C-alpha atoms as one frame of an Amber mdcrd trajectory, in Angstrom:
protein
  58.104  28.053  41.041  57.383  31.616  42.359  54.963  33.936  40.774  57.846
  36.377  39.784  59.663  33.526  38.021  56.489  32.622  36.206  56.086  36.071
  35.079  59.551  36.475  33.829  59.560  33.202  31.828  56.112  34.376  30.398
  57.442  37.691  29.340  60.611  36.181  27.813  58.387  33.801  25.706  56.033
  36.579  24.619  59.025  38.731  23.601  60.716  35.919  21.681  57.464  35.012
  19.935  56.890  38.819  19.077  60.319  39.334  17.934  60.157  36.357  15.759
  56.742  37.258  14.242  57.697  40.856  13.833  60.823  40.040  12.083  59.115
  37.770   9.618  56.205  40.078   8.967  58.844  42.987   8.319  60.329  40.767
   5.551  57.094  41.642   3.535  57.827  45.397   3.616  61.281  45.252   1.822
  62.442  43.103  -1.186  65.589  42.719  -2.939  65.683  44.537  -6.263  66.910
  41.737  -8.507  65.446  38.446  -9.427  68.363  36.438  -7.967  68.251  38.572
  -4.975  64.411  37.801  -4.366  64.936  33.976  -4.902  67.760  33.961  -2.488
  65.981  36.005   0.053  62.667  33.906  -0.182  64.855  30.862   0.359  66.702
  32.283   3.246  63.556  33.570   4.889  62.044  30.143   4.550  65.095  28.486
   6.102  64.994  30.996   8.837  61.342  30.230   9.608  62.024  26.437   9.751
  64.829  27.163  12.193  67.637  25.930   9.732  69.837  28.503  10.983  73.137
  27.358   9.327  71.449  27.282   5.857  69.717  30.608   6.539  72.980  32.264
   7.421  74.534  30.791   4.051  71.660  32.041   2.016  71.795  35.528   3.651
  75.464  35.800   3.137  74.940  34.931  -0.561  72.245  37.732  -0.685  75.099
  40.098   0.704  77.139  39.143  -2.455  74.175  39.770  -4.837  72.846  42.748
  -3.146  75.262  44.438  -0.539  73.071  47.308   0.108  69.850  45.386   0.850
  69.876  46.407   4.433  67.349  43.839   5.954  69.893  41.186   5.270  72.084
  42.483   8.027  69.142  42.334  10.441  68.239  38.954   9.549  71.804  37.587
   9.829  71.747  38.979  13.346  68.502  37.384  14.048  69.691  33.941  12.721
  72.895  33.980  14.735  71.028  35.081  17.856  68.333  32.323  17.596  71.126
  29.842  17.072  72.532  31.191  20.374  75.653  32.937  18.803  75.088  36.132
  20.639  78.423  37.926  19.714  77.866  37.301  15.971  74.176  38.359  16.355
  75.405  41.545  17.980  77.901  42.292  15.072  75.209  41.889  12.290  72.694
  43.928  14.369  75.377  46.780  14.575  75.800  46.415  10.847  72.185  46.801
  10.354  72.130  50.078  12.418  74.546  51.539  10.064  71.774  51.504   7.402
  68.920  52.308   9.853  69.933  53.739  13.189  66.226  54.576  14.365  65.078
  51.011  14.069  63.912  50.345  17.556  63.538  46.605  17.008  67.222  46.232
  16.293  68.066  48.187  19.421  65.679  45.870  21.399  67.455  42.733  19.932
  70.802  44.170  20.779  69.736  44.614  24.350  68.175  41.319  24.544  71.495
  39.504  23.197  73.545  41.544  25.709  71.090  40.576  28.328  71.353  36.769
  27.416  75.189  37.186  27.624  74.729  38.619  31.182  76.303  41.780  29.894
  73.620  43.927  31.674  75.467  47.332  31.424  75.353  47.029  27.476  71.916
  45.717  27.683  70.754  48.758  29.575  72.419  50.969  27.040  70.665  49.569
  24.142  67.168  49.340  25.989  67.623  53.087  26.712  68.204  53.844  23.221
  65.191  51.695  21.959  62.980  53.489  24.429  64.086  56.881  23.073  62.965
  55.736  19.530  59.790  53.810  20.920  58.956  55.059  24.481  55.747  53.157
  24.841  57.324  49.692  24.265  56.276  47.833  27.400  58.413  44.867  26.709
  61.717  46.946  26.764  60.509  48.827  29.691  60.034  45.590  31.669  63.471
  44.166  30.316  65.161  47.459  31.446  63.720  47.092  34.803  64.985  43.554
  35.054  68.515  44.531  33.844  68.619  47.411  36.209  67.858  44.891  39.025
  70.439  42.573  37.850  72.994  45.602  37.855  72.030  46.568  41.388  72.646
  42.822  42.418  76.214  42.991  40.980  76.983  46.177  43.198  78.825  45.650
  46.367  76.612  43.890  49.006  77.289  46.217  51.748  76.133  49.281  49.830
  72.815  50.099  47.955  73.329  51.055  44.429  71.309  53.344  42.187  71.911
  52.736  38.511  71.520  55.518  35.784  72.726  54.268  32.362  70.669  56.542
  30.311  72.417  57.754  27.101  72.367  61.400  26.278  70.632  60.911  23.046
  69.422  58.162  20.501  72.150  59.163  17.988  74.883  57.954  20.000  75.338
  54.278  19.442  78.076  53.906  22.056  77.135  55.542  25.271  80.317  56.976
  26.690  79.198  57.665  30.289  77.680  55.195  32.906  77.145  56.574  36.346
  76.982  54.395  39.388  75.893  56.322  42.599  76.628  54.231  45.497  75.233
  55.204  48.922  77.271  54.338  51.863
């Protein structure tokens, strides 16, 4: 195994561990307002920590019925689906989470990672760029963006060299409307 592959695997492991522990730690910041909501949330969090994703998803969906405006539920549904390997569902719930908190860099980062894991490198780059506009010193996202841009360049025609510029105009635009590919002949 080459040094580059080892480095990539190491960084992926570090990212996943950090995302998991940061996600769990942020549970402590916000709590549901009702007793039923708190009980369901604690159970769902415990299930997520023990990697019982199906049960965690069921509990988080119950929490949506009890407290539909508890914004963290949407993020944790995205996390549960993503950790389960259902990236499309994870993306859906992360986008729902952004409706409540569009400046959450962690959500943008997880969106980028889900798109990257789906090999949708263009959308991964868009979400990583937005994350970096919110949190410009995030080294993990900087590295992930570099990796994604390399993958985009690999997908360009082999007979030309490609320079990829996928930077969105501002962090407020969830969907980036223009992606430019400059291909040198």
